[in-house]
N, C-alpha and C positions, 0 to 999 in steps of 0.2 A: 614721885618724891616732891616734897615741898621744902623750899629753902627756909632756913631758920630766920625768925624775926630778929630785929636788932637787939631785943632784950634777952634772947636765948644764946647760950654758949654755942660756939661754932660747931662742936661735935654733935649737937642735937638735931637730928633730921627726923621729921615726922613722916610716917607712911600713911598715906590716905587710902582708905578702902572704899570702893564704890558702894552705894546704898544697896545694890542688889546682892551683895555678898551675904548679908544676914538672911534674906529671903531664900537664897540658894541653899544655904546651910540648913535652914528650917525644913525645906523640901526634902533634902537629902536625909536628914534625921527622921523625918516623918515616914518616908518610904522605908527606911531601914527598920524603924520600930514596927510598922505594919507587917513587914515580911517576917520579922522575928516573932511577932505575936501569932502570925498565921502558922509558922513552922511549929512553934510550941503548942498552939491550939490543935493542930492536926494530930500531934502525938498524944495529947491529953484526951481528945475526943475521937480517937481512932475507931471506937466501937460504932459511933454514929456515922462515921465516914463509910464503914463497911455496910451499914444498913442502907445508906444512899446508893452505894455501888450495887447492892442486891436489888434495890428498887429499880435502878436504871437497867439492869440486865433482864428484868421480867418482860417488858413489852417486846423487845426483839426476839426473845425466846418464844413468846407466845405466837408471834408471826411465823417464825421458822419451824418450830416443832408442833404447832397447832394448839398447844396448851402449856401454860406456865402459871404458877401461883406464887405470890410473895405474901408472907404473913407480915402485916404491918408491925414495925418495930423489931423485926428479926433480920439477921444476916443470912437467912436461908432462902433459896429459890427452889421450888419444886417443879419438875418437868417430867415428861413421859419416860418410863423405864424401858430399857432395851429388851429384857427377858420376860417381863410380866406386864399385865395390864395396869399395874399401879404406877405410882410416881416415885421418882428418885430425888433426893435432896442434894443441893450443892451449897456448901457453907463457904462464905467468903471469910477466910481467916486473915490474921494480921499479915502473914507473909504472902497471901494471895491478893491482898489489897494494894492500892497504889500509895498508901501512906509511907511505907519505907523508902520510896523514891521521891515522893513529893515534899515531904518535910525537910530533908536535907537540901533540896533545891531552894526552898524558901529561905532556909538559914544561910545558904551560900549567897543568895540574892541580897539578903540583909547585909552581909559583909561587903558585897560589891557596891551596894548603894552608899556605904560609908566612905568609899574612896572617891577622889575627885576625878579619877580616870573615866568613869562611866556616868552618864546622865541618869539621875534617879528615876525619871519617868520611863526611860528606855529599859532600865533594869526591871522596873515593875511590870512593864508590858512583856518583856522577855520571860520573866518568871511565870506570869499568868498564862502565856502561850505554852510554855513548857508543862505547866500543871495540867492544862486542858489536853495537851497531846498525850501525856502519860495516862490521864484518866481514860481517854478514848481508846488507847492501845490496850490498856488493862481490861476494859470492857469487852473488846474484841477477843482477848485471851480467855476471859471467863466464858464468853459465848462459844468459842471453839471447844473448850473443855466440855461444856454441857452438851453440845451437839455431838461430839465424838463419843462421849459416854452413853448418850441416848441411842445412837445408831450402832455402836460397836461393842458396848459393854465396858466393864471397868479394867480390862487388861491394860496394864501399864500405869494405872492411876492409884492402885492400892498399895 
């Protein structure tokens, strides 16, 4: 608080804000906007995210099952069939994708970045770590589904 000057009335007290408040607010709003844009972008571009997940599933499947094929631009992964010498297709659908979990995380992180309780860079780091974790766990889930249907058939998956 700053004492009023002689020319100011006694009731007028000016509150000084440190120079870093403007920069802190800018960082907070920047992180919030980035996370909001990421959450909305994931929902809008969910087909492309599913293609990326299918592309990421192909190399481990090829190592584990001996063969896996991904058609560029598609959300399908082909792998050896259990019953026949052909290939079976695994389609990464919206509900099988990580988008329904990751998009709300980004939107929640955007709301958290707007509050003064959390540091914006920690919110950003936490959301990025959560997104990477969800993506990795979902990839393991897709791999387990493909491996089990390749080795044991479609019982329980149809």
